[in-house]
C-alpha positions in Angstrom: 29.0 -5.0 5.7 26.9 -4.9 2.6 23.9 -2.6 2.3 20.4 -2.9 0.7 17.5 -0.6 0.0 14.0 -2.2 -0.1 10.9 -0.4 -1.5 7.5 -1.0 -0.1 9.0 -2.0 3.2 5.9 -1.5 5.4 3.9 -4.2 3.6 3.9 -7.8 4.7 6.3 -9.1 2.0 8.5 -6.0 2.3 8.7 -6.2 6.1 9.7 -9.9 5.8 12.5 -8.9 3.3 13.7 -6.1 5.7 13.8 -8.6 8.6 15.6 -11.2 6.6 18.2 -8.8 5.3 19.0 -7.5 8.8 19.0 -11.1 10.1 21.8 -11.9 7.5 23.8 -8.8 8.6 22.9 -6.4 5.8 22.8 -2.7 6.6 19.2 -2.0 5.6 17.1 0.9 4.5 13.6 0.8 3.3 10.9 3.2 2.1 7.2 3.4 2.5 4.4 5.7 1.4 1.6 5.0 3.8 1.6 2.9 6.9 3.8 5.2 9.0 3.2 3.4 12.3 4.1 0.0 10.8 7.2 1.5 9.2 8.4 3.1 12.4 7.7 -0.1 14.3 9.7 -2.1 11.7 12.6 0.3 11.9 12.7 0.1 15.7 12.5 -3.7 15.6 15.3 -4.2 13.0 17.4 -1.0 13.2 16.8 -0.3 9.5 16.5 3.2 8.2 12.9 4.1 7.2 12.3 6.8 4.5 8.9 8.1 3.3 8.3 8.9 -0.4 5.7 8.7 -3.1 7.5 6.4 -5.6 5.3 7.6 -8.4 6.6 11.1 -8.1 10.0 11.6 -9.8 11.0 14.6 -7.7 10.1 12.8 -4.5 12.1 9.7 -5.5 15.2 11.8 -6.5 15.0 13.7 -3.2 14.8 10.4 -1.3 17.7 8.8 -3.1 19.8 11.9 -2.6 19.1 11.7 1.2 19.8 7.9 1.1 23.1 8.2 -0.6 24.2 11.1 1.6 23.3 9.5 5.0 23.5 5.8 4.0 25.7 5.5 0.9 24.8 3.9 -2.4 23.4 0.5 -1.4 25.0 -2.7 -2.8 21.6 -4.1 -3.5 18.1 -2.8 -4.5 14.9 -4.7 -4.0 12.0 -3.2 -6.0 9.2 -4.6 -3.9 6.6 -1.8 -3.9 3.3 -2.6 -5.7 -0.4 -3.2 -5.3 -3.4 -4.6 -7.0 -7.1 -3.9 -7.4 -10.2 -6.0 -8.0 -11.8 -3.9 -10.7 -13.1 -6.0 -13.7 -11.6 -5.0 -17.1 -14.9 -3.9 -18.6 -15.4 -1.4 -15.7 -11.8 0.0 -15.8 -11.3 3.7 -16.5 -8.2 5.0 -18.2 -7.1 6.4 -14.9 -7.3 3.0 -13.2 -5.0 1.5 -15.9 -2.5 4.4 -15.5 -2.6 4.1 -11.7 -1.7 0.4 -11.9 1.2 1.0 -14.3 2.4 3.9 -12.2 2.4 1.8 -9.0 3.9 -1.4 -10.4 6.2 -0.1 -13.2 6.8 3.6 -13.0 7.9 3.4 -9.4 10.3 0.6 -10.2 11.8 2.6 -13.1 12.2 5.8 -11.1 13.8 4.2 -8.1 16.2 2.0 -10.2 17.0 4.9 -12.5 18.0 7.1 -9.5 20.1 4.4 -7.8 21.8 2.6 -10.6 24.1 5.5 -11.4 25.8 5.0 -8.1 26.1 1.3 -8.7 27.6 2.0 -12.1 30.2 4.4 -10.6 31.1 1.8 -8.0 31.2 -1.0 -10.6 29.0 -3.5 -8.8 25.5 -4.1 -7.6 22.5 -6.4 -7.4 18.9 -5.6 -8.2 15.9 -7.8 -7.5 12.5 -6.9 -8.9 9.2 -8.3 -7.6 7.1 -9.9 -10.3 4.2 -12.3 -9.6 2.7 -15.6 -10.8 -0.1 -13.3 -12.1 2.2 -12.2 -14.9 3.3 -15.7 -15.8 0.3 -18.0 -15.5 -3.3 -18.1 -16.7 -5.1 -17.1 -13.5 -8.2 -15.2 -12.6 -6.5 -12.0 -11.6 -7.0 -8.3 -12.6 -5.7 -7.5 -16.1 -3.9 -4.4 -14.9 -2.0 -6.4 -12.3 -1.1 -9.3 -14.7 0.1 -6.8 -17.3 2.2 -4.7 -15.0 3.8 -7.8 -13.3 4.5 -9.3 -16.7 6.2 -6.0 -17.6 8.6 -6.4 -14.6 10.3 -9.3 -16.4 10.8 -7.2 -19.6 12.3 -4.5 -17.5 14.5 -7.1 -15.7 15.8 -8.6 -19.0 16.5 -5.3 -20.7 18.2 -3.8 -17.7 20.3 -6.9 -17.0 21.7 -6.8 -20.5 22.6 -3.1 -20.3 24.3 -3.0 -16.9 26.1 -6.4 -17.0 29.2 -4.5 -18.2 29.3 -2.7 -14.8 29.1 -6.0 -12.8 25.5 -5.3 -11.9 23.1 -8.3 -11.7 19.4 -7.9 -12.3 16.9 -10.7 -11.4 13.2 -11.1 -10.5 11.1 -13.3 -8.3 7.5 -14.3 -9.0 5.7 -15.4 -5.8 2.6 -17.4 -6.0 -0.2 -17.3 -3.4 1.1 -16.3 0.0 -0.3 -16.0 3.5 -0.3 -12.2 3.4 0.5 -9.5 0.9 -1.7 -9.0 -2.1 -2.9 -12.6 -1.7 -5.1 -11.4 1.2 -7.5 -10.0 -1.4 -7.9 -13.3 -3.3 -11.5 -14.8 -2.9 -11.8 -18.0 -0.9 -12.9 -20.0 -4.0 -9.9 -18.8 -6.0 -7.6 -19.9 -3.1 -9.1 -23.4 -3.0 -8.6 -23.7 -6.8 -5.0 -22.6 -6.5 -4.3 -25.1 -3.8 -5.9 -27.8 -5.8 -3.2 -27.5 -8.4 -0.3 -26.5 -6.1 2.1 -29.4 -5.7 3.0 -28.3 -2.2 -0.6 -28.0 -1.3 -0.4 -24.8 0.8 0.1 -21.1 0.4 3.7 -19.8 0.7 5.0 -17.6 3.5 6.4 -14.1 3.1 9.6 -15.3 4.8 10.1 -17.9 2.1 10.1 -15.1 -0.5 12.4 -13.1 1.6 14.9 -16.0 1.8 15.1 -16.1 -2.0 15.4 -12.3 -2.3 18.3 -12.2 0.2 20.1 -15.0 -1.7 19.8 -13.2 -5.0 21.1 -10.0 -3.5 24.2 -11.8 -2.0 27.5 -12.8 -3.6 26.3 -16.4 -3.2 24.2 -15.8 -6.3 27.0 -14.3 -8.3 26.3 -16.6 -11.3 22.6 -15.9 -11.4 21.6 -13.0 -13.7 18.6 -12.0 -15.8 16.5 -14.8 -14.3 12.9 -15.1 -13.0 12.7 -17.3 -9.9 9.3 -18.8 -9.3 8.2 -19.2 -5.7 4.8 -20.8 -6.1 4.8 -24.3 -4.6 4.7 -25.9 -8.0 2.0 -24.6 -10.4 
């Protein structure tokens, strides 16, 4: 049985990924920072292991990964799903707002991957899937901090994929468009209508549809897919 670790598991997209991985027979662990009740309910529903940690804190991440590897083993796959957005206009941003966005969407991904990839290197195999967004790839009315950090996910993906390919570790990213749930819940109604006007499918996506792609990329069925960004946006 292959194993996977999912960050941000208590959010809507993260929970869908956890459910999908367990549905496909993966031994699954996930982490959360807030939302303890949701995390415990998800763990009870799926049988997944739930761990709490502040992913922006290096000591907390290292302690969590030590516990994970001791009690769970080094996972075969890592899904860097944790992230968030804000609605602050650029002109009103403080330096602290910028730093917070980069910490949540980039620093946390770096810390978790850095702590786990050593075990994958020792084993000589692994798969990593990073959560980007259409916000980092298209000209949309979204917060600058979010667009910047989600664009940075792809740079991280490409650089890491090149470096760890020699160890038989694949690194890919997915870029969801507007979804029913997740950060899309904060999108104004007018912006949703504008998105759907240009979306070829003509509807928002579902978190489960993102989870389907993530599970595939983690699996051996995607063994020839590496250093790619998979768009899940209905055609924009």
